[in-house]
Structures are given as C-alpha cells and as structure tokens.
Chimera marker file (.cmm) of the C-alpha trace (Angstrom):
<marker_set name="trace">
<marker id="1" x="75.165" y="-75.123" z="15.346" r="1" g="1" b="0" radius="0.5"/>
<marker id="2" x="72.812" y="-72.143" z="15.000" r="1" g="1" b="0" radius="0.5"/>
<marker id="3" x="71.724" y="-71.433" z="11.417" r="1" g="1" b="0" radius="0.5"/>
<marker id="4" x="70.128" y="-67.962" z="11.956" r="1" g="1" b="0" radius="0.5"/>
<marker id="5" x="71.156" y="-65.116" z="14.193" r="1" g="1" b="0" radius="0.5"/>
<marker id="6" x="67.648" y="-64.542" z="15.554" r="1" g="1" b="0" radius="0.5"/>
<marker id="7" x="64.044" y="-65.636" z="15.257" r="1" g="1" b="0" radius="0.5"/>
<marker id="8" x="63.325" y="-62.635" z="13.066" r="1" g="1" b="0" radius="0.5"/>
<marker id="9" x="65.989" y="-63.638" z="10.531" r="1" g="1" b="0" radius="0.5"/>
<marker id="10" x="64.721" y="-67.230" z="10.556" r="1" g="1" b="0" radius="0.5"/>
<marker id="11" x="61.150" y="-66.040" z="9.953" r="1" g="1" b="0" radius="0.5"/>
<marker id="12" x="62.236" y="-63.734" z="7.109" r="1" g="1" b="0" radius="0.5"/>
<marker id="13" x="64.216" y="-66.514" z="5.475" r="1" g="1" b="0" radius="0.5"/>
<marker id="14" x="61.252" y="-68.857" z="5.674" r="1" g="1" b="0" radius="0.5"/>
<marker id="15" x="58.872" y="-66.285" z="4.147" r="1" g="1" b="0" radius="0.5"/>
<marker id="16" x="61.324" y="-65.498" z="1.387" r="1" g="1" b="0" radius="0.5"/>
<marker id="17" x="61.770" y="-69.191" z="0.588" r="1" g="1" b="0" radius="0.5"/>
<marker id="18" x="58.031" y="-69.928" z="0.521" r="1" g="1" b="0" radius="0.5"/>
<marker id="19" x="57.263" y="-66.765" z="-1.404" r="1" g="1" b="0" radius="0.5"/>
<marker id="20" x="59.567" y="-67.653" z="-4.289" r="1" g="1" b="0" radius="0.5"/>
<marker id="21" x="58.516" y="-71.298" z="-4.285" r="1" g="1" b="0" radius="0.5"/>
<marker id="22" x="54.816" y="-70.281" z="-4.556" r="1" g="1" b="0" radius="0.5"/>
<marker id="23" x="55.476" y="-68.177" z="-7.621" r="1" g="1" b="0" radius="0.5"/>
<marker id="24" x="57.346" y="-70.812" z="-9.534" r="1" g="1" b="0" radius="0.5"/>
<marker id="25" x="54.382" y="-73.077" z="-10.463" r="1" g="1" b="0" radius="0.5"/>
<marker id="26" x="52.415" y="-70.163" z="-11.964" r="1" g="1" b="0" radius="0.5"/>
<marker id="27" x="53.253" y="-68.940" z="-15.390" r="1" g="1" b="0" radius="0.5"/>
<marker id="28" x="53.667" y="-65.217" z="-15.575" r="1" g="1" b="0" radius="0.5"/>
<marker id="29" x="51.620" y="-63.475" z="-18.215" r="1" g="1" b="0" radius="0.5"/>
<marker id="30" x="53.711" y="-61.899" z="-20.931" r="1" g="1" b="0" radius="0.5"/>
<marker id="31" x="53.952" y="-58.158" z="-20.711" r="1" g="1" b="0" radius="0.5"/>
<marker id="32" x="51.567" y="-56.428" z="-23.108" r="1" g="1" b="0" radius="0.5"/>
<marker id="33" x="53.169" y="-53.818" z="-25.250" r="1" g="1" b="0" radius="0.5"/>
<marker id="34" x="50.760" y="-51.483" z="-26.953" r="1" g="1" b="0" radius="0.5"/>
<marker id="35" x="51.108" y="-50.886" z="-30.630" r="1" g="1" b="0" radius="0.5"/>
<marker id="36" x="51.482" y="-47.242" z="-31.464" r="1" g="1" b="0" radius="0.5"/>
<marker id="37" x="49.293" y="-46.505" z="-34.425" r="1" g="1" b="0" radius="0.5"/>
<marker id="38" x="50.546" y="-44.062" z="-36.940" r="1" g="1" b="0" radius="0.5"/>
<marker id="39" x="48.425" y="-41.645" z="-38.918" r="1" g="1" b="0" radius="0.5"/>
<marker id="40" x="47.810" y="-42.762" z="-42.467" r="1" g="1" b="0" radius="0.5"/>
<marker id="41" x="45.811" y="-41.491" z="-45.418" r="1" g="1" b="0" radius="0.5"/>
<marker id="42" x="43.669" y="-44.636" z="-45.343" r="1" g="1" b="0" radius="0.5"/>
<marker id="43" x="42.845" y="-44.093" z="-41.669" r="1" g="1" b="0" radius="0.5"/>
<marker id="44" x="41.878" y="-40.478" z="-42.287" r="1" g="1" b="0" radius="0.5"/>
<marker id="45" x="39.748" y="-41.517" z="-45.253" r="1" g="1" b="0" radius="0.5"/>
<marker id="46" x="37.981" y="-44.192" z="-43.230" r="1" g="1" b="0" radius="0.5"/>
<marker id="47" x="37.271" y="-41.789" z="-40.378" r="1" g="1" b="0" radius="0.5"/>
<marker id="48" x="35.926" y="-39.169" z="-42.783" r="1" g="1" b="0" radius="0.5"/>
<marker id="49" x="33.723" y="-41.675" z="-44.606" r="1" g="1" b="0" radius="0.5"/>
<marker id="50" x="32.329" y="-42.963" z="-41.301" r="1" g="1" b="0" radius="0.5"/>
<marker id="51" x="31.557" y="-39.467" z="-40.041" r="1" g="1" b="0" radius="0.5"/>
<marker id="52" x="29.845" y="-38.526" z="-43.305" r="1" g="1" b="0" radius="0.5"/>
<marker id="53" x="27.780" y="-41.719" z="-43.324" r="1" g="1" b="0" radius="0.5"/>
<marker id="54" x="26.671" y="-41.110" z="-39.739" r="1" g="1" b="0" radius="0.5"/>
<marker id="55" x="25.680" y="-37.508" z="-40.528" r="1" g="1" b="0" radius="0.5"/>
<marker id="56" x="23.713" y="-38.555" z="-43.609" r="1" g="1" b="0" radius="0.5"/>
<marker id="57" x="21.815" y="-41.213" z="-41.678" r="1" g="1" b="0" radius="0.5"/>
<marker id="58" x="21.159" y="-38.843" z="-38.795" r="1" g="1" b="0" radius="0.5"/>
<marker id="59" x="19.795" y="-36.155" z="-41.128" r="1" g="1" b="0" radius="0.5"/>
<marker id="60" x="17.705" y="-38.685" z="-43.070" r="1" g="1" b="0" radius="0.5"/>
<marker id="61" x="15.965" y="-40.121" z="-40.012" r="1" g="1" b="0" radius="0.5"/>
<marker id="62" x="15.611" y="-36.972" z="-37.872" r="1" g="1" b="0" radius="0.5"/>
<marker id="63" x="12.333" y="-35.093" z="-38.123" r="1" g="1" b="0" radius="0.5"/>
<marker id="64" x="12.641" y="-31.360" z="-38.939" r="1" g="1" b="0" radius="0.5"/>
<marker id="65" x="10.910" y="-30.508" z="-35.652" r="1" g="1" b="0" radius="0.5"/>
<marker id="66" x="13.623" y="-32.366" z="-33.723" r="1" g="1" b="0" radius="0.5"/>
<marker id="67" x="16.646" y="-30.866" z="-35.475" r="1" g="1" b="0" radius="0.5"/>
<marker id="68" x="18.613" y="-28.264" z="-33.522" r="1" g="1" b="0" radius="0.5"/>
<marker id="69" x="18.187" y="-24.582" z="-34.373" r="1" g="1" b="0" radius="0.5"/>
<marker id="70" x="21.116" y="-22.866" z="-36.040" r="1" g="1" b="0" radius="0.5"/>
<marker id="71" x="22.266" y="-19.303" z="-35.536" r="1" g="1" b="0" radius="0.5"/>
<marker id="72" x="20.688" y="-18.418" z="-38.878" r="1" g="1" b="0" radius="0.5"/>
<marker id="73" x="17.336" y="-19.823" z="-37.726" r="1" g="1" b="0" radius="0.5"/>
<marker id="74" x="17.438" y="-17.715" z="-34.591" r="1" g="1" b="0" radius="0.5"/>
<marker id="75" x="18.367" y="-14.561" z="-36.543" r="1" g="1" b="0" radius="0.5"/>
<marker id="76" x="15.512" y="-15.202" z="-38.996" r="1" g="1" b="0" radius="0.5"/>
<marker id="77" x="13.073" y="-15.632" z="-36.121" r="1" g="1" b="0" radius="0.5"/>
<marker id="78" x="14.305" y="-12.431" z="-34.503" r="1" g="1" b="0" radius="0.5"/>
<marker id="79" x="13.939" y="-10.583" z="-37.792" r="1" g="1" b="0" radius="0.5"/>
<marker id="80" x="10.336" y="-11.781" z="-38.102" r="1" g="1" b="0" radius="0.5"/>
<marker id="81" x="9.614" y="-10.483" z="-34.588" r="1" g="1" b="0" radius="0.5"/>
<marker id="82" x="11.135" y="-7.126" z="-35.487" r="1" g="1" b="0" radius="0.5"/>
<marker id="83" x="9.027" y="-6.965" z="-38.658" r="1" g="1" b="0" radius="0.5"/>
<marker id="84" x="5.605" y="-7.184" z="-36.963" r="1" g="1" b="0" radius="0.5"/>
<marker id="85" x="4.709" y="-4.800" z="-34.150" r="1" g="1" b="0" radius="0.5"/>
<marker id="86" x="1.569" y="-5.464" z="-32.106" r="1" g="1" b="0" radius="0.5"/>
<marker id="87" x="-1.010" y="-2.682" z="-32.240" r="1" g="1" b="0" radius="0.5"/>
<marker id="88" x="-2.609" y="-2.341" z="-28.820" r="1" g="1" b="0" radius="0.5"/>
<marker id="89" x="-5.297" y="0.293" z="-29.538" r="1" g="1" b="0" radius="0.5"/>
<marker id="90" x="-7.133" y="-1.740" z="-32.222" r="1" g="1" b="0" radius="0.5"/>
<marker id="91" x="-9.491" y="-4.430" z="-30.897" r="1" g="1" b="0" radius="0.5"/>
<marker id="92" x="-9.081" y="-8.122" z="-31.666" r="1" g="1" b="0" radius="0.5"/>
<marker id="93" x="-11.178" y="-9.431" z="-34.551" r="1" g="1" b="0" radius="0.5"/>
<marker id="94" x="-14.105" y="-11.767" z="-33.765" r="1" g="1" b="0" radius="0.5"/>
<marker id="95" x="-12.174" y="-14.753" z="-35.160" r="1" g="1" b="0" radius="0.5"/>
<marker id="96" x="-9.373" y="-14.140" z="-32.632" r="1" g="1" b="0" radius="0.5"/>
<marker id="97" x="-6.787" y="-12.639" z="-35.030" r="1" g="1" b="0" radius="0.5"/>
<marker id="98" x="-4.566" y="-9.943" z="-33.505" r="1" g="1" b="0" radius="0.5"/>
<marker id="99" x="-3.688" y="-6.652" z="-35.276" r="1" g="1" b="0" radius="0.5"/>
<marker id="100" x="-0.014" y="-6.084" z="-36.190" r="1" g="1" b="0" radius="0.5"/>
<marker id="101" x="1.781" y="-3.391" z="-38.155" r="1" g="1" b="0" radius="0.5"/>
<marker id="102" x="4.103" y="-4.787" z="-40.840" r="1" g="1" b="0" radius="0.5"/>
<marker id="103" x="7.286" y="-2.670" z="-40.751" r="1" g="1" b="0" radius="0.5"/>
<marker id="104" x="8.345" y="-3.723" z="-44.282" r="1" g="1" b="0" radius="0.5"/>
<marker id="105" x="5.107" y="-3.236" z="-46.225" r="1" g="1" b="0" radius="0.5"/>
<marker id="106" x="3.746" y="-0.514" z="-43.901" r="1" g="1" b="0" radius="0.5"/>
<marker id="107" x="0.318" y="-2.153" z="-43.769" r="1" g="1" b="0" radius="0.5"/>
<marker id="108" x="-1.954" y="-3.428" z="-41.049" r="1" g="1" b="0" radius="0.5"/>
<marker id="109" x="-2.079" y="-7.250" z="-40.909" r="1" g="1" b="0" radius="0.5"/>
<marker id="110" x="-3.950" y="-9.693" z="-38.708" r="1" g="1" b="0" radius="0.5"/>
<marker id="111" x="-2.099" y="-12.753" z="-37.449" r="1" g="1" b="0" radius="0.5"/>
<marker id="112" x="-2.972" y="-15.743" z="-35.297" r="1" g="1" b="0" radius="0.5"/>
<marker id="113" x="-1.870" y="-15.389" z="-31.681" r="1" g="1" b="0" radius="0.5"/>
<marker id="114" x="1.052" y="-17.555" z="-30.587" r="1" g="1" b="0" radius="0.5"/>
<marker id="115" x="0.069" y="-20.293" z="-28.174" r="1" g="1" b="0" radius="0.5"/>
<link id1="1" id2="2" r="1" g="1" b="0" radius="0.2"/>
<link id1="2" id2="3" r="1" g="1" b="0" radius="0.2"/>
<link id1="3" id2="4" r="1" g="1" b="0" radius="0.2"/>
<link id1="4" id2="5" r="1" g="1" b="0" radius="0.2"/>
<link id1="5" id2="6" r="1" g="1" b="0" radius="0.2"/>
<link id1="6" id2="7" r="1" g="1" b="0" radius="0.2"/>
<link id1="7" id2="8" r="1" g="1" b="0" radius="0.2"/>
<link id1="8" id2="9" r="1" g="1" b="0" radius="0.2"/>
<link id1="9" id2="10" r="1" g="1" b="0" radius="0.2"/>
<link id1="10" id2="11" r="1" g="1" b="0" radius="0.2"/>
<link id1="11" id2="12" r="1" g="1" b="0" radius="0.2"/>
<link id1="12" id2="13" r="1" g="1" b="0" radius="0.2"/>
<link id1="13" id2="14" r="1" g="1" b="0" radius="0.2"/>
<link id1="14" id2="15" r="1" g="1" b="0" radius="0.2"/>
<link id1="15" id2="16" r="1" g="1" b="0" radius="0.2"/>
<link id1="16" id2="17" r="1" g="1" b="0" radius="0.2"/>
<link id1="17" id2="18" r="1" g="1" b="0" radius="0.2"/>
<link id1="18" id2="19" r="1" g="1" b="0" radius="0.2"/>
<link id1="19" id2="20" r="1" g="1" b="0" radius="0.2"/>
<link id1="20" id2="21" r="1" g="1" b="0" radius="0.2"/>
<link id1="21" id2="22" r="1" g="1" b="0" radius="0.2"/>
<link id1="22" id2="23" r="1" g="1" b="0" radius="0.2"/>
<link id1="23" id2="24" r="1" g="1" b="0" radius="0.2"/>
<link id1="24" id2="25" r="1" g="1" b="0" radius="0.2"/>
<link id1="25" id2="26" r="1" g="1" b="0" radius="0.2"/>
<link id1="26" id2="27" r="1" g="1" b="0" radius="0.2"/>
<link id1="27" id2="28" r="1" g="1" b="0" radius="0.2"/>
<link id1="28" id2="29" r="1" g="1" b="0" radius="0.2"/>
<link id1="29" id2="30" r="1" g="1" b="0" radius="0.2"/>
<link id1="30" id2="31" r="1" g="1" b="0" radius="0.2"/>
<link id1="31" id2="32" r="1" g="1" b="0" radius="0.2"/>
<link id1="32" id2="33" r="1" g="1" b="0" radius="0.2"/>
<link id1="33" id2="34" r="1" g="1" b="0" radius="0.2"/>
<link id1="34" id2="35" r="1" g="1" b="0" radius="0.2"/>
<link id1="35" id2="36" r="1" g="1" b="0" radius="0.2"/>
<link id1="36" id2="37" r="1" g="1" b="0" radius="0.2"/>
<link id1="37" id2="38" r="1" g="1" b="0" radius="0.2"/>
<link id1="38" id2="39" r="1" g="1" b="0" radius="0.2"/>
<link id1="39" id2="40" r="1" g="1" b="0" radius="0.2"/>
<link id1="40" id2="41" r="1" g="1" b="0" radius="0.2"/>
<link id1="41" id2="42" r="1" g="1" b="0" radius="0.2"/>
<link id1="42" id2="43" r="1" g="1" b="0" radius="0.2"/>
<link id1="43" id2="44" r="1" g="1" b="0" radius="0.2"/>
<link id1="44" id2="45" r="1" g="1" b="0" radius="0.2"/>
<link id1="45" id2="46" r="1" g="1" b="0" radius="0.2"/>
<link id1="46" id2="47" r="1" g="1" b="0" radius="0.2"/>
<link id1="47" id2="48" r="1" g="1" b="0" radius="0.2"/>
<link id1="48" id2="49" r="1" g="1" b="0" radius="0.2"/>
<link id1="49" id2="50" r="1" g="1" b="0" radius="0.2"/>
<link id1="50" id2="51" r="1" g="1" b="0" radius="0.2"/>
<link id1="51" id2="52" r="1" g="1" b="0" radius="0.2"/>
<link id1="52" id2="53" r="1" g="1" b="0" radius="0.2"/>
<link id1="53" id2="54" r="1" g="1" b="0" radius="0.2"/>
<link id1="54" id2="55" r="1" g="1" b="0" radius="0.2"/>
<link id1="55" id2="56" r="1" g="1" b="0" radius="0.2"/>
<link id1="56" id2="57" r="1" g="1" b="0" radius="0.2"/>
<link id1="57" id2="58" r="1" g="1" b="0" radius="0.2"/>
<link id1="58" id2="59" r="1" g="1" b="0" radius="0.2"/>
<link id1="59" id2="60" r="1" g="1" b="0" radius="0.2"/>
<link id1="60" id2="61" r="1" g="1" b="0" radius="0.2"/>
<link id1="61" id2="62" r="1" g="1" b="0" radius="0.2"/>
<link id1="62" id2="63" r="1" g="1" b="0" radius="0.2"/>
<link id1="63" id2="64" r="1" g="1" b="0" radius="0.2"/>
<link id1="64" id2="65" r="1" g="1" b="0" radius="0.2"/>
<link id1="65" id2="66" r="1" g="1" b="0" radius="0.2"/>
<link id1="66" id2="67" r="1" g="1" b="0" radius="0.2"/>
<link id1="67" id2="68" r="1" g="1" b="0" radius="0.2"/>
<link id1="68" id2="69" r="1" g="1" b="0" radius="0.2"/>
<link id1="69" id2="70" r="1" g="1" b="0" radius="0.2"/>
<link id1="70" id2="71" r="1" g="1" b="0" radius="0.2"/>
<link id1="71" id2="72" r="1" g="1" b="0" radius="0.2"/>
<link id1="72" id2="73" r="1" g="1" b="0" radius="0.2"/>
<link id1="73" id2="74" r="1" g="1" b="0" radius="0.2"/>
<link id1="74" id2="75" r="1" g="1" b="0" radius="0.2"/>
<link id1="75" id2="76" r="1" g="1" b="0" radius="0.2"/>
<link id1="76" id2="77" r="1" g="1" b="0" radius="0.2"/>
<link id1="77" id2="78" r="1" g="1" b="0" radius="0.2"/>
<link id1="78" id2="79" r="1" g="1" b="0" radius="0.2"/>
<link id1="79" id2="80" r="1" g="1" b="0" radius="0.2"/>
<link id1="80" id2="81" r="1" g="1" b="0" radius="0.2"/>
<link id1="81" id2="82" r="1" g="1" b="0" radius="0.2"/>
<link id1="82" id2="83" r="1" g="1" b="0" radius="0.2"/>
<link id1="83" id2="84" r="1" g="1" b="0" radius="0.2"/>
<link id1="84" id2="85" r="1" g="1" b="0" radius="0.2"/>
<link id1="85" id2="86" r="1" g="1" b="0" radius="0.2"/>
<link id1="86" id2="87" r="1" g="1" b="0" radius="0.2"/>
<link id1="87" id2="88" r="1" g="1" b="0" radius="0.2"/>
<link id1="88" id2="89" r="1" g="1" b="0" radius="0.2"/>
<link id1="89" id2="90" r="1" g="1" b="0" radius="0.2"/>
<link id1="90" id2="91" r="1" g="1" b="0" radius="0.2"/>
<link id1="91" id2="92" r="1" g="1" b="0" radius="0.2"/>
<link id1="92" id2="93" r="1" g="1" b="0" radius="0.2"/>
<link id1="93" id2="94" r="1" g="1" b="0" radius="0.2"/>
<link id1="94" id2="95" r="1" g="1" b="0" radius="0.2"/>
<link id1="95" id2="96" r="1" g="1" b="0" radius="0.2"/>
<link id1="96" id2="97" r="1" g="1" b="0" radius="0.2"/>
<link id1="97" id2="98" r="1" g="1" b="0" radius="0.2"/>
<link id1="98" id2="99" r="1" g="1" b="0" radius="0.2"/>
<link id1="99" id2="100" r="1" g="1" b="0" radius="0.2"/>
<link id1="100" id2="101" r="1" g="1" b="0" radius="0.2"/>
<link id1="101" id2="102" r="1" g="1" b="0" radius="0.2"/>
<link id1="102" id2="103" r="1" g="1" b="0" radius="0.2"/>
<link id1="103" id2="104" r="1" g="1" b="0" radius="0.2"/>
<link id1="104" id2="105" r="1" g="1" b="0" radius="0.2"/>
<link id1="105" id2="106" r="1" g="1" b="0" radius="0.2"/>
<link id1="106" id2="107" r="1" g="1" b="0" radius="0.2"/>
<link id1="107" id2="108" r="1" g="1" b="0" radius="0.2"/>
<link id1="108" id2="109" r="1" g="1" b="0" radius="0.2"/>
<link id1="109" id2="110" r="1" g="1" b="0" radius="0.2"/>
<link id1="110" id2="111" r="1" g="1" b="0" radius="0.2"/>
<link id1="111" id2="112" r="1" g="1" b="0" radius="0.2"/>
<link id1="112" id2="113" r="1" g="1" b="0" radius="0.2"/>
<link id1="113" id2="114" r="1" g="1" b="0" radius="0.2"/>
<link id1="114" id2="115" r="1" g="1" b="0" radius="0.2"/>
</marker_set>
C-alpha cells in the first residue's frame, strides 16, 4: 500500500521529520528580555557627578594653549584688532617694531609684528 501520494510529498515528509528530530537534542537559548530602566534621582545624580568629574579633570590637565576658543575670546581678539590701526606712512623702527595708532588712547604705539 502506498504511503505518500507522490515523491514530492515523501521528500517533504522526510525533511520535516529530520528537521524536527535535529532540533530536539539542542537546548534552545532562553529569550532575552531587556530590562527597561526608569529615570531616578540617584541615576541623574550619578550622571551629573560623572560629567562634572570628567570636566574638572579635563580642565586640570589641558594646557591653556590647547583649550578651545570661546565666543568671548574671539570678540576680545576682534576688539583688540579694531583698537590698533596700522600706520603705513611712518617707517618701521630699526628694532623691527611697527607703528600703530591706538584708537582708545589716541597715541602712536609701536608693536611687534605678528608672525
């Protein structure tokens, strides 16, 4: 008596039988459920303390020449450039100092050239 209607059905039944039998000896890993962390005052305090400690250490060990310029630093630099105007019709001194007009004090000053 024929057990399967066709060779295709017989092949599918064999694959299905061997597929389930191969999975049985292996233990399936339990599904990992992630824990949803809730915001707490202690967590906020810890994060704040960590950020402050990192900033303090960064400021303590960073040289002033390597710190980033702030907007105030740039405005101060711009103001200093606006204060001194180069005078082109007065010759340079023998020591290399350039003549500038100080817009605040209204006097002639000699400054080192920028390199």
